[in-house]
C-alpha positions, 0 to 999 in steps of 0.5 A: 541234821540227824545229829540234832534231830528231835525224835519226838517231833520227827515221829509226830510229823510222820503221816503213816498212821491216822485216826479212823472216823469210820469205825465207832469203838466201844464205850471207854475204848480208844479209836482205831488207827488206820496204818499205811503199812507200806509207808511205815515199812519204808520209814523203818527200812530207811532207818535200818539201812542208815543204822547199818551205814553208820556202823560200816562207815564209822570205825569202832576203834580210834583213828590215828590222824598225825599227832592226834588219835580221834575217838569215833566210837561214841559218835558211832554208837550215838547215831546207831542208837538214835536210828534204833530208838526211832525203829523201836518207838515206831514198832512199839507204837505200831504194836499198840495200834495192832492191839487196839484193832485186835480188841475191836475185832474181838469185842464185835465178834463177842457181841455176835456170839452172845446173841447167837448163844441166847436161848429163846423163851418164846416164838417171838424170840425164836423169830428174832434169832432166826432173822439175826442168823440171816444177817450174820454173814453180812455182819462178819464181812467187814469184820473179816476185812478187819482181820485181814488188816490186823494180820497185815499189821502184825506182818510188819512187826514180824518183818522187823522181828519185833517180839509181841507179848504172849497175851497179844499173840494169843489175842491175835490168833483168837481174833483170827479164828472167830469166823470159823467159830461163828459159822459153827455156832450159826449151824447150832442156832439153826438147829435150836430154832427148828426144835423151838419152832416145833415145840412152841407151835404145839404149845400155841395150838393147845393154848388156842383150843383152851382159848376157844373154850374160854370164849364160850364161857365169856359169851355166856357171861355177857348174855347173863348181863341181861338179867339186870333190869332195875336201877337199884341193881346198878352197883352190882351190874356195874361191878360185873360189867367192869369184870367182864370188860377186863376179860374182853380186853384180855381176850382181845390181847390174846387173840392178837398175840395168836394171830401174830404167832400164826404169821410167824409160823406161816399158818393161816390167820384165825378170824375170831368172829365169836370174840367180835360178836361178844364185844358187840353184845357187851358194849350196850350193857357196859355203856348203860351200867357203867355210865349209870353208876358213874353218873349217880356217883358223880352227881351225888358228889357234885350236889352234896360235896364241897362247892369250893372243890368242884372243877368246872372244866371236869364237870362239863367234860364228864356231863358231855361224856355221860350224855353221849354214852347213855344216848348210845345205850338208849338208842340200842335198847330202844331198837330192841325194846321188846327184849330189853324194855326194862334196860331201856327204861333205866337208860331213859331215866339216866338220860333225863337226869343228865339232861336235867343237870346240864343247865347247871353246868354254865352256872358251875363254870361261872361260879367256879371261875379261878378268878372269883374272889370275895369282892366278886361274891359281894357283887353277886350278893348285891345283885341277888339281894342276899348274902352269898359267902361260900365256905366248906359247907357250901354245896351245889345243892345250896346254890340251886336252893338259892335259885342262882340259876335265875341270875345266870347272866349276872353270874356269867358277867361277874365271872368274866370280869373276875377272869380278866382280873385273874389274868392280870393277877397271874401276869403280875405274879409271873413277871415277879417270878421271872426276876427270881433267877435274874442276877447281876453278873460281876466280872473281876476287873482292876481290883474291883469289878464290872457289870457284864451280860446285861442283854438278857436283863434289858430284854426282860425289862423291855418286855415287862415294861410293855406288858405293864403299860398294857395292863395300866390301860386295861378296864379291869385293872381296878383291884390291882391298880396300885400294885400295877403302878408300884410295879411299873415304878419299880421297873422304871427305877431298875431300868434307869439304874441299869442304863446309868450303871452302864454309862458310868461303867463305860466312862469309868473303865476308860478313865480308870487306867488313865488316872492310875498314873501318878503323872496324870493325877499330878498334872490334873489334881482337880479332875483326879480328886473327882475321879477318886470320888467316883472310883470310891463309889464304884468300888462300894457299889460293886462290893454291895452287888456281890453281897446281893446280886438279885436285879429286882432287889438291888437295882430298885434303889433311888439312892443308888440311882442318884449315886450313879447320876452324880458319878456321871456328872463328875465323870463328864467334868473329868472328861472335859478337863481331860480334853482341855488338858490334851488341847493345851498339849496339842497347842504347844506341839501341833503334831499331837493332833495326829495322835488319838486321845488314847495314844496321847494319854499313854505318852503323858501318863508315862512322861518320866519314861521318855522311851515310851514315846518311841512307838508314837514317832511314826504317827507324828512324823512322816518318816521318823520311825524311831530315835536312838536313846543313849545311856544318859537318855540323850537322843543322837540319831533318828531312823526311818521305817527303812532303817536309814539313820540320820544323825542329829546335829546336836544331841537332844536331852528330853529329860529336862522338860515336859514331853510336848516341849522336848517333842517340839525341840525334836521337831526343830532338831530334825529340820536342823539336822536334815539341813546340815546333812543336806549342806554336807551332801551338796558340798560332797557332790563335786568331790565324790564320784556320783555313783559313790555319792549316791550311796554315801548320804541320806536318800532325800539329800541325794535326791534334792542335791542331785536336782539342785546340781541338775538345775545349776548345770543346766543353766550353766550350759544355757548361759555358756552354749545357748541353744546347744546347751540343752544337748550337752546337758542331755548327753551328760544325763544319759551318761549319768543314767548309764553309770546308774545302770551299771551300779544297779546291776552290781551288789547294792544294799537294800537302802542304796537300791531304794535310793538309786531307784528313786533317783532314777525316776527323777533323772529319767524325768530330767532327761525327758525335760532336756529332750523337750528343751532340745526339741524346742531349741531353748537357749535361755534360762528365762525361756518358759519351757525351762522356767516352768520346770521344778528347779532347786537353788542353794541361795542365801545359805538355804535350799529354794524350790522355784517354778515360773515366778513362784519361789518357796523355801525348802521345809527339811521335813525328813522323808526317809528312803522310799520309792518315788512314783513315775513323774508324768505330764500331769504330775508337772501340772500338779507341781505348777498349780501347787507352787503357784497357789 
């Protein structure tokens, strides 16, 4: 076995190494391999020992053996080198595993070293470094286990004197020394952390001192905002508020940073109350002047800018925002009116302007509806009695001058209708856009192609048809009624085309391989011509689809739909003609009804090659699994699934007639051949010893021949000995069963064992029948106890089965060599019922 051993396959089948899923390697690096060192060393030791045994057992010099000189050196060298090759391959592979593990360990330690070596630039980085140093011990623990694992791997190489490269050896000892190196680096990092902590803490304390001074200046800057008391200074006041707001925000950020660093240094957290007071004092000024400036700027833009550029949602949102902000400022200044009386007047003025503008918002919302089109402006013009035609010069001031606010209800109503119409327009555009990426997928098939992957197309069609039908019943469909109807017609056409396409494709794919056969076309010329017409149309359609595969463009084609409908009609006619044709074949040979249309067509399409019928015999006949074709294609033998052979009485030539005719002839030859073999077996029964006779003839002939002789011998005993006859027959059957016991204990072929087993079932039933006759003291063959048994007779040169008054000729259908079920009293009743039917 070792001589023919495939080394690659042998090494691949070893289980000492497996990929580790626990350790994630660096990107671009191979996965770690977990090695069972003990198992590896066991395999290596085995091959080292076997190599030594080969060298010891086989001589290096030729061996004299009588007249011959046997040269053993080459086989000795081959076997030893094969063992050494396995050893070398295993060690080389193990060396690769060692290098992968070494690289993994080295890379992990380098990452730790790089983090420890980084110099912190601020106190946050100092803290991060300190926290990292605290975790180094836990990080190194699993890596130290990997180092121990690595050293055990290298130990296996050393044990078998495998020399590693200088680079691998250097990498191993570098990895081994990493823990000590990192421990030293951690100590250096801790010293650096202490130094940086002291320096950064002092820097922070100095910076906090400067921050407190800045707070004093910021407080004065906020207090100075009190000098702005007139609306005409709104631009300057708003600019100063914006600058101050940025300073306040920066101060808040810096205060948060100081508090964070104080926590890192374990210092008491400073409460910057002054900053909180500055924010509180600044908020009213900012609300007043920022809101006033923004309002005046926005209101001028809204009133005098292009009305067509107004965003109604933005206007509404900003007006609400202005109203809340100025109300908050007015409330503050009102509480302190004695001190801030002028500021309160400004706030009230702005607040009144916002309130005065607010009623215009619903009008803006209505007239700036996205659905407003020329037709809606015309409707509005009709309502108000004068023409309204927005252009670039049309402004909100123009709208107010037209007193359109007096017609707010009419404007809102028209706008609502415009919105609903707009929704329909958007939906139509959305549906059209969704078809842009929808393409017909053509899959290569039979030199042309077929459509596949239409589920998504059909789902989208169903969805859009439903949505379109909903729009058709909408009260606001008016402006788009024609477009909706056209779109609905388009969808219906596409849907019909897809459905017809799939129906034609299904039938075409079924019929295409059938009409590829010249034999079928020859036998069905009319149907072949019709299918050729469909096939030509199909190939043209597929070719056109490849040039333009957009669903909505290609399938919206009435001519294409008509072509599919006419193809469907032709294919239905072809299928009907094909079914009628198959029915005529089955009318000649009825057993073709046992075959599906596909099986029968596969036979008929290859009628010239008679051997292709072979796989279908088992479906047409109970036990004919195959037949034997000679070189001239004549059929000489038939075989059962159990490989039992029965010779044909006369060779059958299937090449001179159509398949259904020669299959009918084969059926008749089966019956004739079984009858001839049956005659031979019956004639041989009295000549050949029964144990030998059982193995000599086909199983069904043995079973029927034995039953016939059982009937004959039993009736002979009854005529000759009367009531004593059944006992003599019983003694004979027991003796026959004893012979069969001896036979089955010996060596039998599988076929013979099947035959003997089946015959044993029948003989045991015959014995039980004899026991019943003995018990009932039957002495006449006309006694019902005997005549009610299933009996076989050879009469009128034929085999007959009898039971009571029923007498049936034997059918000679080949039954093969199968087991028989145990015959019970119920079985006998079934026999009696069936025979009498």
